[in-house]
N, C-alpha and C positions, 0 to 999 in steps of 0.2 A: 201581433206576434206571430200568427199564422202567415200572413202576408210576408213578413221579413223572411220566414224559413223558406216559404215558396221562391221567393225572389232570390234567395241565397243558393237554390239548387242549381247543380251544374247543367248546362245544355245537353240535350239529347238529339240523336239523329231522328228524322222523321221515320215513321214506320215503314213506308215503301222503300226508303234507302236501306234500312235494316233488312227487309224482306230480300231485295236485290243482292245484298251482301251475302246473306245465308244462301241463296240459290246459288251464287257464284262459288261459294265454298263447296256446297254439295256437288256441283258440276265437277270441281277440281278433284273431289275424293272420288267420285265414279270414274273419271277419267284414269286416276291413279289406279284404281282397283283393276281396271280393264288392262292398263298396261302391264300391271303385275301378272295378270292371268294369261296375257300373251306371251309375256317373258318366261313364265313356267312351261307354257305349251312348247315354245321355241327350244326350251332347254332340254324338255322331254323328247322332242323329236331329234334333236341334235345327238342326245344320248344314244337313242335307238339307232341311229344312223352310225354312229362310232361303233355300238356294240354289234350291229349287223356285219359291218365290214370286218370287225376282229372275228366274229364267228366264222364268216366266210373264210377269212385266211387261215384260221386254226383248221377248219375242216380240209381245206386243200393241203394244208401241211401234214395232217394225219394221213390223207390219201398219199402224199408224197412219201412219207415215212415208209408206208406199206409197200409202195411200188419200189422204193429203194431197197428195202429188205428182200424184195422179191428178186430185184435185179443183181443184188450183191450174191445171192445164193446161186443164180444162174452163173455168174461169173466164177464162182467157186467150182461149180460142177464141170465147167468147160476147162478150168485152168488146173483146178486141184490145188491152187494156192489159197490158204485160209485167211490171208490177208483180206481177201474180198468178203468175208464174213462180218466185217466191222459194222457196216449199217445194219444187218440182221440181227447181230447180237444186241445192238443199242436200241433196236426199234421197239420192243416191249415196254421198257422203261420211258422212251420218249412219247410213245403213243398214250401211256397211262397218264403221263403228265398233261398232255394236251386235251385228253378227254376229261380230266378234272377240272381243268380251266373251262371248257365247254360247258359243263356241268354247273358251275357257279355263274356263268353267263346267261344261261337259260333257266335259272330258277323260276322265273315268272311266266314261263311258257310251258305248260304240262305237254302240249302236243310235240314240241321239240325235244322235250326230255324224254318222251317214249321213243322218238325217232333215235335219240343219241343212245338209248338203251341198245335199241335194235342194231345200230352201227357198231356199238361195242362188241356185241355178239359176234357179228360178221367178222370183225377185225381179229377177235380171238380166235375165231375159226380159221381165218386166213393164216395168222401166225402158227395156229397149231399144225395147219397143212405143211406149212414151211418147215417145221421142226421135224415132222414125219418124212418129208422128203429128204431132209438132210440125214436123218437115220437110215433111210433106205439106200442113199448113195453110198454111205460108209460100210453097208453090208453087202450090197450087191453090185456097185458100181454105177457107171453112167448108162448102161444098157437098161437096168431097172428104172432108172429115172426116165429115160425116153419111154418106156412102157407106161410109166405112171402118167407121163405129160399127156400120152394120147387119150388116156380116160377123160381129160378136160376138166377134172373136178377142181384144181387149183385156179385155173382160168374162170371158171364160173363163179368162185368165191370172190375172185378180184373184182369181176364186173358187178356182183352184188354191192361190194363196198363202194365202187364209184358211184353205182346208181343212188345208195343211200345217201351220200354225200351230196349228190346233185338235188335230191329230194329237200334235204335239210337247208340247202343254200336257197333253193326257190320258195321254200315255205318263209324262211326269214325275209327274203326280198319282198313276198306278198305282204307279210306283216309290216314291213317298212312302208310299202306303197299305201296300205290301208291307214296307217298312222299319219303318213305325209298327207294324204287326201283330207283326213280329219283335221290336221293341223290348218290345211289351207282353207278348209271351209270355215274353220273358226277364225281364221285370220280375216276372211273376207267380211265375216259378221263383225269382227273388232273394227275393221277399216270403216265399215257403214256406221257402226256406233261412235267411232272416233269422229266421223264426219259430222254426225248429228250433235255430238258434245261440242265440237269446235263451233259449229254454227250457232248453238245455243250460247256458248261463251262470248262469241262475237257479238251476239245479239245484246247480251248483258252488258258487255264492254261499251257497246254503243249507247245503251241507256245511262250508264255510269258516266260516259263521255258527256252526254247532253245535260245531265244533272250537274256535273263538275262545272261544265261551260256555262251553265245558266247560274250557278253559284258564283263562278268567277266573275262574271259580268256584274252581277248584283253586288258583289264585294267591291269591284272597282267603281261601280256607281256610288255606293255607300262611302268609299273612301274619297272619291272626288267631291262629294258633297261634304263630307266631314273636312276635307282640305279647304274648300271653299269657306265653310264656316269658319274655320280656324284662321284663314287669312283675314276675312271680313272682322273676326274677334280681334285679332292681332293689330289690324289696322285701326279699330276702335279704340283699343287700349293704347296703341301708339299715340293716335290722335288726343285722347284724353290725358296721357301722360304727358305729351308736349303742352297740352294746354294747362294742366296743374304746375307743370314745370315754369311754364312762363308767367303763370299766377304767382308762383313762389318767388320767381325772381323779381317780378312786380311789387310784391308785398315786401321783400327785402329792400328794394330801392325806395319804396314809399317810407318803410320803416326807419332807414336811414336818413332820409330826408326830413321826416317829422322829428326825428331825434335831433338832428342839426338845428331845425327850427326852434324847437323847445329849448334846446341848450342856449341857442342865441338869445331867446326872449328871457329865459331865467337869468342869463348873465348879465343882459344888458338892462331889461326893465326892472326885474325883481331885484337885482343887485342894487340898482341906482336906488330904487326905493327903500331898501333896507338900509343903505348907507345914509340916505337922508333921515330916516327915522332915527338911526344912531346918534347923528348929528344934532337933531332937534332934542333928544333926550339928554345928551351931553350939556347942549345950552341951557336947558330948563334946570338941571342939577347944579350948574355953576351959579345960578342966581338964587337958588334956595338958601335960607338963612340957616344958621347953625341949629336955631331952636326947632327947626322942621325937619329933625332927623328922620322921622318916620317916613316922611315923604321922599327924601333922600334914598332911604334904603329900597323903597319901592322902585325909584327911578333906576338904581343900580341893578336891582333884579331884572327890571325890563330891559336894560342894555345888555345884561347876560343872555337873556332869552333872544334878543335880536343877534347877538354874536353866534349863539348855537344854530340860530335859523340861518345865517350866512354860511356857517361851516356845512350845515346840511345841504344848502342850495349849492354849495361848491361841489359836494360828493355827487350829488345828483346830476349836476352838469357834466362831471368827469366820467360818470357811468354813461351818459347819453351820448357825449362826445368828448373824448379825452383832449383837453386843450393842450397838452404837451404834444400830441400828435399834429396839431396844425402850427404850434409855435416853434418846436424843436425838431420835428420830422419823425418818420418812422422808427429808425434806429433808437433814438433816445426813448420813445414811447415804448418800445418793447424791452429795453433794458430796465426802465423804470417799473414796467408792469411785472416782469419776472422777478424782480427784487422784492416788490411787494408781496408777491405770491409766496416767495421763500420766507419772508418774515411771518406771514399770517399762517401758513401751512407747516413750517417746519421742514419742507421738502426741498434740498439743494436743487437749484435750476440753474444751468449754464446756458448763457446766450452767447451764439457764435454768429456774428454778422459779417458778410464779405461784399464788397462791391458799394456801388452809389445806389443803395436802396432809397434814399430819400429823394431821389429824382423821380420817383414813381409818381402817378397822378392820385388825386384824393380817393377815388374809388378803389384802387389798388391798395392804397395805404390802409384804408378802413377795412377792406376785406381779408388783408393779411393780420391785422390787429384783432378783428373779431374771430378769424379762425384760431389764432393762438390762445386768445381769451377763452374761447369754448373748449379748445383742446385741455388746457391746463385745468379748467373746471372739471372736465370729464376724468382726468388724472386724479384729482382730488377726491372726487366722488367714489371712483370704481377701482382704479388701478392698484392701489395699495403699493404704490411705487416708493423706492427709496432715493431715487435720482431721476432727474429730467434734464434733456438737453433739446434745445431751441436753436435751429440753425436755419440762417436766411441768407441767400446770396443772389446777386444778379450775374446771369450768365446768357450769353446768345439772346438777348432780348427777352428774358423771361426772369421772373421772380421765382426762385425756388425755395420752398418752405420744407422743413422736416422737423417733426416734433417725436423725440424718442423718449420712451420710459422704460424702467426695469421691473414693470409690476407683473401682475397675474396675466396679462395679455387679454386679448379680445376674441370671442368666437366669431368664427367665419359666418354664422348665420345671424349674428347680432347686427352686422353691418347692414343687412338688408331687412332687418325686421321693421314694421311699420311704426313702431313706437320710438325708433331711433331718430327722434326729431332733430337733435344736436348733430348728428352726422349727416342728415338730409340737408339741414340749413347750411353747414359748412360746404357741402358738395354744391349746392345750388349757388352759394356765393361765388364759387369757382367757376362755375358754368356760366354765370352772369358775364363773367370777363372773358369768356372763351377758354378757359382753362379746365384744369382737371383735379381731382383730389382721390387718393386711395388710402385705405386704411387697412393694416393687417398686422399679423404678429412679427416680432422681430427676429433677429439672427437665432437659429436653433429653437425658435419658438418662444423665446423669452421677450416678455414685454410686448408694446404695442408700438408701432410706427406709423405716424400720419404723414404723408408726402402730398404736397400740393405744387402745383405748376401754373402760374398765370402769365399769359403773354402781355408785355407792355405795349404792343402795338394795337390793342384792342381800344377803340373808341370809348372814351369814358362818358357815361350818360350825364347829361347836363342838369337832371333833377337833383342831384346830390351836390350841393356847394359846400365850401367852407362856412362854418358858423360865424 
């Protein structure tokens, strides 16, 4: 029982193949993690570059806003047209908006936030100076503005704003350079790691290839051996089947020969002797006196026994070799046998014969008769049929036989079962004469149809003669 369970277990991969598979999976996982890390580093560096560019743009824009405010105020001082004051009036709000955006961009950089606060103070101081200059102009005129410009306080504030912008842009660039250098270092390490992983993966794949190749050739060799074994077995089975088929046909031939010989001997010798005995008994009975009635009765009983024996002999001879087959031909023999079948079984059997079937040789006639005999016997035993049709015709040098019933039909597997001796015998009779025989279900699966074809050109074996 334990051996049965062990043999029924599913086959498993060898341990070394399993280990190689796990190593390959581990390599792929490590490679995936490395690629994911490199991707995150690349995303971080790309985001920093984008943010650095945006910070630099916004710082320059803030510087431009302050310079435009200063320039617009100077235009107003020179022309006296308040239309020039548009940029100066919009500058505080626009500058505040840009500084808030910069603050959100620099949240993760405390140093830049301190620089931003200092820049805010410088810009507010510069904008306040612009407001004071505008107030001085409105009260004292252009001469006070010229005197105020000579002091240089406004120019100094603008220089400080520019310097602070430059400092912040440079610090952001230095941060980007440091981050980029870090990324390239990590990228170089990742490349080396990737090369190592790829080399290891290639090694594992080579090992797998060698294992698969070895297994493939082993399987090819096993398949070749199995194919050769199957071919040898098929040849052996074919030879043995042919031998058995030849033996079967020989036995059928011998059986028909012996039946014909036995029927002839029974008909000639035993028939003649029984007739002689009957005549002797009749002669003795005619010579007895009336007062010898007891002996007369004994002789009459003996004559009746002889007559019964003659009838039994006749039935045996007909079973061995139907005399009507040799005297009247195949057509009459089949019609007589099917009529007898109908009387004994109660199953109507129609016989349809076309063509000169009586011209066939003795082996063909006995083969057709035996096939019909066996077919009707099978119908009576198994088919549960209500009607049978026997058709025989001669066409294109062949005898074509067809036996059809409306019974329960025959299973496909039953045709090839080893115990189907009757079907095997009929098929061998057809093969003996170079013909063929097929058995299957009828139309729409109803009943059974037996079809046989016997070529008339086949040389008839000389061992089976007329009785």
